[in-house]
NUBAMAR-175893 format. One record per atom (N, C-alpha, C): atom name; residue number from 0; x, y, z. Coordinates in nm, 3 decimals. Example, Ala and Ser with C-alpha at 12.3 -4.5 7.8 and 13.67 -1.06 7.14 Angstrom:
# residues 2
('N', 0, (1.319, -0.569, 0.780))
('CA', 0, (1.230, -0.450, 0.780))
('C', 0, (1.320, -0.330, 0.780))
('N', 1, (1.285, -0.225, 0.708))
('CA', 1, (1.367, -0.106, 0.714))
('C', 1, (1.290, 0.003, 0.787))
# end
This chain:
# residues 78
('N', 0, (-0.861, -3.359, -2.477))
('CA', 0, (-0.844, -3.367, -2.333))
('C', 0, (-0.889, -3.235, -2.271))
('N', 1, (-0.976, -3.244, -2.172))
('CA', 1, (-1.025, -3.122, -2.109))
('C', 1, (-0.922, -3.069, -2.008))
('N', 2, (-0.943, -2.945, -1.970))
('CA', 2, (-0.858, -2.884, -1.865))
('C', 2, (-0.870, -2.965, -1.737))
('N', 3, (-0.990, -3.015, -1.705))
('CA', 3, (-1.009, -3.095, -1.585))
('C', 3, (-0.922, -3.223, -1.587))
('N', 4, (-0.921, -3.289, -1.706))
('CA', 4, (-0.839, -3.407, -1.720))
('C', 4, (-0.690, -3.374, -1.704))
('N', 5, (-0.649, -3.263, -1.764))
('CA', 5, (-0.511, -3.223, -1.755))
('C', 5, (-0.473, -3.197, -1.605))
('N', 6, (-0.561, -3.133, -1.533))
('CA', 6, (-0.534, -3.106, -1.391))
('C', 6, (-0.530, -3.235, -1.313))
('N', 7, (-0.623, -3.328, -1.339))
('CA', 7, (-0.618, -3.459, -1.270))
('C', 7, (-0.489, -3.533, -1.304))
('N', 8, (-0.448, -3.528, -1.430))
('CA', 8, (-0.323, -3.593, -1.471))
('C', 8, (-0.204, -3.532, -1.399))
('N', 9, (-0.205, -3.399, -1.384))
('CA', 9, (-0.095, -3.334, -1.316))
('C', 9, (-0.094, -3.373, -1.167))
('N', 10, (-0.211, -3.373, -1.103))
('CA', 10, (-0.216, -3.410, -0.962))
('C', 10, (-0.176, -3.557, -0.942))
('N', 11, (-0.220, -3.643, -1.030))
('CA', 11, (-0.186, -3.785, -1.020))
('C', 11, (-0.034, -3.804, -1.037))
('N', 12, (0.023, -3.736, -1.135))
('CA', 12, (0.170, -3.744, -1.157))
('C', 12, (0.247, -3.691, -1.035))
('N', 13, (0.197, -3.583, -0.979))
('CA', 13, (0.263, -3.526, -0.860))
('C', 13, (0.254, -3.625, -0.741))
('N', 14, (0.141, -3.689, -0.725))
('CA', 14, (0.122, -3.788, -0.620))
('C', 14, (0.217, -3.906, -0.642))
('N', 15, (0.223, -3.958, -0.763))
('CA', 15, (0.309, -4.071, -0.795))
('C', 15, (0.457, -4.035, -0.769))
('N', 16, (0.497, -3.917, -0.811))
('CA', 16, (0.636, -3.871, -0.790))
('C', 16, (0.665, -3.859, -0.642))
('N', 17, (0.570, -3.811, -0.565))
('CA', 17, (0.592, -3.796, -0.420))
('C', 17, (0.604, -3.935, -0.354))
('N', 18, (0.520, -4.029, -0.398))
('CA', 18, (0.530, -4.164, -0.342))
('C', 18, (0.664, -4.227, -0.382))
('N', 19, (0.705, -4.208, -0.506))
('CA', 19, (0.836, -4.263, -0.546))
('C', 19, (0.951, -4.202, -0.464))
('N', 20, (0.944, -4.076, -0.436))
('CA', 20, (1.046, -4.010, -0.352))
('C', 20, (1.043, -4.068, -0.210))
('N', 21, (0.923, -4.091, -0.159))
('CA', 21, (0.908, -4.149, -0.024))
('C', 21, (0.968, -4.290, -0.019))
('N', 22, (0.941, -4.371, -0.123))
('CA', 22, (0.993, -4.509, -0.128))
('C', 22, (1.147, -4.502, -0.133))
('N', 23, (1.203, -4.415, -0.210))
('CA', 23, (1.350, -4.398, -0.218))
('C', 23, (1.406, -4.360, -0.083))
('N', 24, (1.339, -4.267, -0.013))
('CA', 24, (1.385, -4.224, 0.119))
('C', 24, (1.376, -4.341, 0.219))
('N', 25, (1.270, -4.419, 0.215))
('CA', 25, (1.259, -4.533, 0.302))
('C', 25, (1.371, -4.633, 0.278))
('N', 26, (1.399, -4.659, 0.151))
('CA', 26, (1.506, -4.754, 0.118))
('C', 26, (1.643, -4.703, 0.164))
('N', 27, (1.663, -4.571, 0.158))
('CA', 27, (1.790, -4.515, 0.206))
('C', 27, (1.801, -4.532, 0.356))
('N', 28, (1.691, -4.510, 0.427))
('CA', 28, (1.692, -4.531, 0.572))
('C', 28, (1.713, -4.677, 0.604))
('N', 29, (1.647, -4.765, 0.533))
('CA', 29, (1.661, -4.909, 0.551))
('C', 29, (1.807, -4.952, 0.535))
('N', 30, (1.873, -4.899, 0.430))
('CA', 30, (2.012, -4.937, 0.405))
('C', 30, (2.101, -4.897, 0.520))
('N', 31, (2.074, -4.781, 0.579))
('CA', 31, (2.153, -4.737, 0.695))
('C', 31, (2.122, -4.818, 0.819))
('N', 32, (1.998, -4.864, 0.831))
('CA', 32, (1.955, -4.940, 0.947))
('C', 32, (2.004, -5.088, 0.942))
('N', 33, (2.056, -5.126, 0.828))
('CA', 33, (2.096, -5.264, 0.806))
('C', 33, (2.243, -5.292, 0.826))
('N', 34, (2.319, -5.194, 0.874))
('CA', 34, (2.462, -5.209, 0.892))
('C', 34, (2.497, -5.169, 1.037))
('N', 35, (2.616, -5.207, 1.079))
('CA', 35, (2.663, -5.162, 1.211))
('C', 35, (2.702, -5.016, 1.202))
('N', 36, (2.673, -4.941, 1.305))
('CA', 36, (2.689, -4.796, 1.301))
('C', 36, (2.802, -4.750, 1.393))
('N', 37, (2.870, -4.647, 1.346))
('CA', 37, (2.956, -4.571, 1.432))
('C', 37, (2.875, -4.456, 1.483))
('N', 38, (2.928, -4.379, 1.574))
('CA', 38, (2.852, -4.265, 1.627))
('C', 38, (2.821, -4.164, 1.516))
('N', 39, (2.916, -4.139, 1.424))
('CA', 39, (2.892, -4.048, 1.317))
('C', 39, (2.783, -4.098, 1.223))
('N', 40, (2.775, -4.229, 1.200))
('CA', 40, (2.672, -4.285, 1.113))
('C', 40, (2.533, -4.275, 1.174))
('N', 41, (2.525, -4.273, 1.306))
('CA', 41, (2.393, -4.261, 1.372))
('C', 41, (2.328, -4.130, 1.331))
('N', 42, (2.407, -4.024, 1.324))
('CA', 42, (2.351, -3.893, 1.278))
('C', 42, (2.300, -3.903, 1.135))
('N', 43, (2.371, -3.972, 1.049))
('CA', 43, (2.329, -3.991, 0.911))
('C', 43, (2.201, -4.073, 0.905))
('N', 44, (2.194, -4.177, 0.985))
('CA', 44, (2.076, -4.264, 0.993))
('C', 44, (1.956, -4.183, 1.043))
('N', 45, (1.978, -4.107, 1.146))
('CA', 45, (1.868, -4.024, 1.201))
('C', 45, (1.818, -3.923, 1.096))
('N', 46, (1.913, -3.861, 1.023))
('CA', 46, (1.876, -3.768, 0.918))
('C', 46, (1.795, -3.837, 0.808))
('N', 47, (1.833, -3.957, 0.777))
('CA', 47, (1.758, -4.035, 0.677))
('C', 47, (1.614, -4.061, 0.722))
('N', 48, (1.598, -4.080, 0.850))
('CA', 48, (1.462, -4.097, 0.905))
('C', 48, (1.381, -3.970, 0.885))
('N', 49, (1.443, -3.857, 0.919))
('CA', 49, (1.370, -3.729, 0.902))
('C', 49, (1.336, -3.703, 0.756))
('N', 50, (1.426, -3.736, 0.666))
('CA', 50, (1.400, -3.721, 0.522))
('C', 50, (1.285, -3.808, 0.477))
('N', 51, (1.279, -3.931, 0.532))
('CA', 51, (1.170, -4.021, 0.496))
('C', 51, (1.036, -3.967, 0.551))
('N', 52, (1.040, -3.911, 0.668))
('CA', 52, (0.918, -3.856, 0.727))
('C', 52, (0.871, -3.733, 0.648))
('N', 53, (0.964, -3.650, 0.604))
('CA', 53, (0.928, -3.536, 0.519))
('C', 53, (0.868, -3.583, 0.386))
('N', 54, (0.928, -3.685, 0.330))
('CA', 54, (0.877, -3.741, 0.203))
('C', 54, (0.736, -3.799, 0.224))
('N', 55, (0.715, -3.865, 0.337))
('CA', 55, (0.583, -3.918, 0.367))
('C', 55, (0.478, -3.805, 0.375))
('N', 56, (0.517, -3.700, 0.442))
('CA', 56, (0.424, -3.587, 0.456))
('C', 56, (0.390, -3.527, 0.318))
('N', 57, (0.493, -3.518, 0.233))
('CA', 57, (0.470, -3.466, 0.097))
('C', 57, (0.379, -3.560, 0.017))
('N', 58, (0.399, -3.691, 0.032))
('CA', 58, (0.315, -3.787, -0.038))
('C', 58, (0.172, -3.778, 0.010))
('N', 59, (0.154, -3.763, 0.140))
('CA', 59, (0.017, -3.750, 0.196))
('C', 59, (-0.051, -3.622, 0.148))
('N', 60, (0.023, -3.513, 0.139))
('CA', 60, (-0.033, -3.387, 0.090))
('C', 60, (-0.073, -3.402, -0.058))
('N', 61, (0.012, -3.465, -0.138))
('CA', 61, (-0.017, -3.484, -0.279))
('C', 61, (-0.139, -3.576, -0.296))
('N', 62, (-0.151, -3.680, -0.212))
('CA', 62, (-0.266, -3.768, -0.216))
('C', 62, (-0.392, -3.691, -0.184))
('N', 63, (-0.387, -3.613, -0.082))
('CA', 63, (-0.502, -3.531, -0.041))
('C', 63, (-0.549, -3.437, -0.153))
('N', 64, (-0.455, -3.373, -0.219))
('CA', 64, (-0.488, -3.287, -0.331))
('C', 64, (-0.551, -3.365, -0.446))
('N', 65, (-0.495, -3.477, -0.479))
('CA', 65, (-0.545, -3.559, -0.587))
('C', 65, (-0.687, -3.614, -0.553))
('N', 66, (-0.699, -3.667, -0.432))
('CA', 66, (-0.829, -3.716, -0.387))
('C', 66, (-0.936, -3.608, -0.389))
('N', 67, (-0.896, -3.489, -0.343))
('CA', 67, (-0.992, -3.380, -0.343))
('C', 67, (-1.039, -3.344, -0.482))
('N', 68, (-0.949, -3.342, -0.577))
('CA', 68, (-0.985, -3.314, -0.716))
('C', 68, (-1.076, -3.423, -0.771))
('N', 69, (-1.049, -3.549, -0.738))
('CA', 69, (-1.135, -3.659, -0.782))
('C', 69, (-1.275, -3.645, -0.720))
('N', 70, (-1.280, -3.619, -0.593))
('CA', 70, (-1.411, -3.601, -0.526))
('C', 70, (-1.488, -3.488, -0.587))
('N', 71, (-1.422, -3.379, -0.613))
('CA', 71, (-1.487, -3.262, -0.672))
('C', 71, (-1.542, -3.298, -0.810))
('N', 72, (-1.464, -3.367, -0.886))
('CA', 72, (-1.507, -3.403, -1.023))
('C', 72, (-1.621, -3.501, -1.023))
('N', 73, (-1.608, -3.607, -0.946))
('CA', 73, (-1.706, -3.715, -0.956))
('C', 73, (-1.829, -3.697, -0.864))
('N', 74, (-1.810, -3.623, -0.754))
('CA', 74, (-1.921, -3.608, -0.663))
('C', 74, (-1.964, -3.464, -0.643))
('N', 75, (-1.891, -3.372, -0.701))
('CA', 75, (-1.930, -3.234, -0.696))
('C', 75, (-1.910, -3.164, -0.564))
('N', 76, (-1.820, -3.221, -0.478))
('CA', 76, (-1.788, -3.150, -0.353))
('C', 76, (-1.643, -3.174, -0.317))
('N', 77, (-1.592, -3.088, -0.229))
('CA', 77, (-1.454, -3.098, -0.185))
('C', 77, (-1.442, -3.177, -0.059))
# end
């Protein structure tokens, strides 16, 4: 296995882990959105939304890094 393959494997694994974290955050927000809320729970629900958005941003950044490495390898540009 070349160093390039190892780096692509690392970037792919990071992307998958970020997507898995995002999916978990979405499901947590969904669970809170599916019940009746008290005022205190609204804050928890809102926080879950922010966590899901942060996870989405992390997944997008990981995707961009992985895509960039693939483009560089296969097409020779960033």
